[in-house]
N, C-alpha and C positions, 0 to 999 in steps of 0.2 A: 499487552500487546503495543507495539509501535509500527506505524507505516509512516513512509515519506511519500507523499503525492506530489508528481510533476506535471503541471499542464503541458502536453507536448502536441507538437503537428506530426510526428511521427517518430517510432521507436521500436527497436526489435533485440532479440536475444539470439546469441550464436553459441552454440556447444560444439568444440571440433571441427570448428571451420563450417559447422551446417548451421544456417537460419533456421530456429526450430518455433518461433513465434515473432511476427511483426504486426503492427498497428499503424494506421494513419492518426488523425486527430482525436485526441482524447486525453487519456490519463494513465501514466505510469506509475505503478504503485510497488515500492519496495516496502515488504511485510516481514516482522520478527515477532516471534512468538518468545513470551519470558514465562519463567517457571511460577506456578499459580496460575497461569491464564487459563480459560475453559472458553467452550463454545459459545457462552453468551457475549464474552470481549469479541470474538470472533465474528456474530453476528452483528455486534454493535457497530464495530469498524467496517464490515462489509457495507451495512447500508449507509454509512456515512461516506465511504467513498462513491456511492452511487447519488448522493442527494446533495453534496457540497456543489455551490452555485460558483463556478468558475470562469464563465464567460460571459460576456456582455450581450444583451438584446439587440433586436434590429434597429432600435430607437436610440441607441446608444446607452441605454441603461446599464451602469456597473455590476458586475456580479449578480446576474439573473438567472443564468440556464445551468442546469447540472448537465453531466455528460449524457445522459439519456435524453434531454431537451435538444441536444445539439445533433443527435444520432451519432456520437462518437464512439469510440472503442475504449478498452480498458486491457492492459498488459499488468498482469501481477507478477511478480517477481520474488521469492523468498530471499532475504537477506539478513541473517544471524547477526551479522557485525555491526547493525544498527544498536545492538543492546552492550557494546562494549564499553567498558568502563577505561578510561586513559587518566585516571588521578593518580596514579603512582608510576614513575618510571616512562619508560618510552615503548614499552609493549604493551598492546590491548590486552586487556582481561576479558572474555567472554563467559564468565561464570553467570553473569547476568541473562544469559542466552538460556531456552530451554532444549534439553537433550535430542537427539536425533530422530528416534520412533515417534516420540510424544510430539515434538515438533511438527514432523513431517503430516503426523495425522491432524492436528489441529490446524497448518499451513491449508492441508486440502481442504479442511471443512470450511475455512475462510473463503478460499478460491470458489468452492460449491456455492458458498452463499452469494458471492458477487455474481456469478452465472445466473443463479435462480432468480436474482433480484432485477435481473436485466434481460438479457438475450445471450445464450449460450454462444454463439457464433460471433457476438461482438467483444467475448472476454477471453483472453488468451493467457498463457501461461508461460513462465520459465520453467527451470528443471532443479528440482529440489537437490541441494548437495551437488551440485554440478560446478566445474569452474565456468562460468558464462561470462560473455562479452554482451555488455548492454550497451547499444546505441541509441542516442535519442536527439531529436531537435526540440528544446526546451521552448515554449510559448511564452513569453511574456519577458523574464523567465517569471512563472508562478511556481512556487514549491511551498508546500504545506508540511507541517508535522501532526500527525494524529496519535493520539494516545489513549488506549483503553485500558483501564486497570482493574483487576478484580477488586469487589467492596472491601473496604475494612471496616472493622467494628465501630458502629456509632458515628459512620460518614459514609450516608448512601450516595453523595454527588461525586464519590470518586469513581463509581462504575460507569459514567458516561463519558465517551471520548471527546477529547479537548483538541480544538487545532489550534496552531500556531504559524502564523503565515511570515514568509518571506518572498520577497520579490526583488531581491538584489542577486 
């Protein structure tokens, strides 16, 4: 599984010219499921979304508070294109993304784990397989990539999410 997190001042999802979800200050999460991903990766990634310390504290301490600490909101958006391969040619290859029904089930499980780990009214959702317009006001900007991979034989460290940070 892969997720892109963006610290936001606000974000929204619009489908067919109707706003279906919107949040204020918090985290926008784009999430993609890969073949082989399981509920274990979804749970791990959901926990990481809620635990990542992306905000400063009152005394100016950097990276001290998570979305729950600031009473923020979370907007989850399914986005299979995160798993595109662009190694050959100019057309993205999406074979690295999990197929429709299986991906929907695992994404919905991921979303439910984020809700269960926080407060359902503070966690909003995009629309699976819809053409969405996502609007956001990035805060910082702060953008992080999280990856949770199924464990590989003889390599137990691969099943933990890893974060890569970008603030540009």
